[in-house]
N, C-alpha and C positions, 0 to 999 in steps of 0.2 A: 297834407300840407296846409298850414294855417296862414291866413292873410293878416299881416301885421304892418300897419303904416304904409300900405301900398306895396308891400313885398310879400312874396310867398316863401315861408320859412318852414322847413321840416327838420326836426331833430332826428338823426338817423340812429345813433347809438353812442353812448359815452360822450365824447366831445365832438362828434361828427355832425355837420349840418349841411343842408342844401338850401341855398338862398337864391331867389330869382326875382327880377322885376318884370318878367314876361318876355324879355329879350336876352339878357345875359344870365347864364347859369353859373353860380359860384358854389363850389364845394369847399368845406374846411375840414381837414382831418377825417376823411371818410373811414369808417370802421364797422365791420360786421354788417355790410349792406347786401341787399339782394342784387341779383344780376339785372333785373328789369329797372334800370335807372336811366334817366336822360343823361346825355354826355355833358361834361363840364366845358365851359368856355375858359374859366379860370379856376385853378385848383390851388388852395392855400394849405401849406403844411407847416405847422408850428415848430415841430422838432422831430428828431429821429427815432424816438421810442416806438415800439411795434404797434402800440394802440393809437398812434397818431400818423406815423408814416408807414401805413400798411400797404405794401406793394400789391397784395392780393386784391384789396379793395380799390386801390387807385386804378388798377388795370380795368376794373369794371366800369369806370366813369370817364376815362380819357378817350379822346379822338386825336387824329394826327395834328390838329392845330390847337389843342388845349395848351394853355400857358400855365406852367406850374411856377408858383412863387414860394420859396422856402429858404432855409438857412444852409450854409455850407456843410453842416453836419449830416444833411440828408443826401448829399451828392452821390456817395457811393451806392446808395440804394436806388437812386432815380436815374442815373446816367444811361442806363441801357433801355429805358422806355422808348417806344417808337413815337416820339413827339418832337416837334420842331424846337420848342423853346422852354428852357428852365431858367428862371431868374433867381439868382442868389442874393439874399439880403442879410444884413446884420442888424442888430438893434438900433433904433433911432434913425432909421432911413426912410425915405419916401420914394415912390416910383409910380409912374402911370403905365398901366397895362391894359390894352384893348379898350381904352377910353375910361378906365376905372382907376381912381387914385387909391394907392395902398400905402400905409405907413406901418412900421414895425415898432412895437413896444416891448421892452425887456420883460421876460417871463422867468422868474426864479424864486427860489425858496428863501425865506428869512428864518423860519422856525420849524421846518420839517426836515429831519435828518435821517439818513440811512445808517450813520454811525456818528459818534460824538464829533461835532465840528464839520461833518461832511453832509451837506444838504443833498436831497434827491436831485434838485435842479440848481446847480451852482450858477451864479450870475455870470461868471467868466466863460461858461460854455456857450453863451450867445443864443440861447433859445428865445423865442419871441411869441408875443400875441400880435394880432393884426387889427388895425383900424382901416376900414375901407368904405368908400362912398358908392352907394348904389341907389339909383332913383332919388338922388338928393339926400339920402339918409346916411348918417354916420353910424356904422356898425362896428362894435368892438368885440372880437373874440379873444379872450384873455390867454388861451393856451394853458399850460400847467404852471401855476404860479401861486404865490401868496399875495397878500395885499401890500403892494410895494409903493414907494413914493412916486414912481412914474405913473402908476395907476391912479393914485390920489390926485395927480395933476391933470388928468384927462378933462377935456372940455367938450360940451355940445355933442354928447353921445346920444343918439336916438335909441339904439338897441344894444344892450350889453349882454353878451353870452359869458357867464361866469361859472367857474367850478365851485362845488359846494360840499364835496364828500369828505374833506379832511384827508389825513394820512400823507398824501403826496402834494396836496393843493390846499386852498383855503377851506376851512370849515364853513358850515352854514352861517355861523355867527360872524366869522371874519368876512365872508362874502357880503353879508348884509351891511356890515360896517363900511365896506368898500363902496357899494352902490349908494349908500346913504351919504357918502362923501362926494363922489363925482356926479351923482344924480343923473343917471340916464333916464330917458323918457320911459323906457320899458326894459326890464331885466328878465332874462331867461336862464334858469339854472341848468348846469351840465355837469359832466364828470360824476355820474352815479349810475347804478343799475347794472353794470357789467363787471368791472374789476373790483371796485370798492364803492361804498355808499349805496343809498337806497332812496326811494321816493320820499321817505321820511325826512331826509336831509333837504330835499327840494321844498317840502312843506314847511320845515322850520325856517328856511331862508325866506320864504314868502311871508311868514308871520312877522319876521324881524325887519324886513325891508320896508322903508318908507317911500318907495317908488312902486309903480305898477309892476307886478310880477306875473308872468305867464309860464306855466309848467307845461311843456310839450312832451 
């Protein structure tokens, strides 16, 4: 786990992260993780695809009072988990959970298609990225997305976790254009090394980005 701007940040695999300020433990999209993990106070799930809403991995990190924040598309997978609270959000909403403010940003494809005119992640499906505040730092986890107008409009992001693999999400070049536009203090590449993409994509992103980039 790496110390970044007073936070402990660990990239787990793919888009999965564990982030802590020493008091609150936040997981986002845990995937292919080990059993020996601290339990989550808050668990954010960007959308229902198996590599983001992985019940096998979520079960490894939840406790009875973990609060899950996600979209309605994940409800059928999560409703049977033995926890007290699941908060459902749609894009462009804000909520306070366990003292942490969370906002949702639309996550969707503009130019990545499974068939002509059919994007992998259509905007109307309501998938999200998250902006949340921990230890006074604004953290953006983009989810599975292209470089959208909503992302371009982000302000005052300290740490941005952005996909770089292409195919289903931004390419390294598109991700660099994104961070060069909304200018986070630090950018961390994700969405490579498991299903699609490689460290080479992360390195290309780092070369093209005009902000500080940390490859975890």
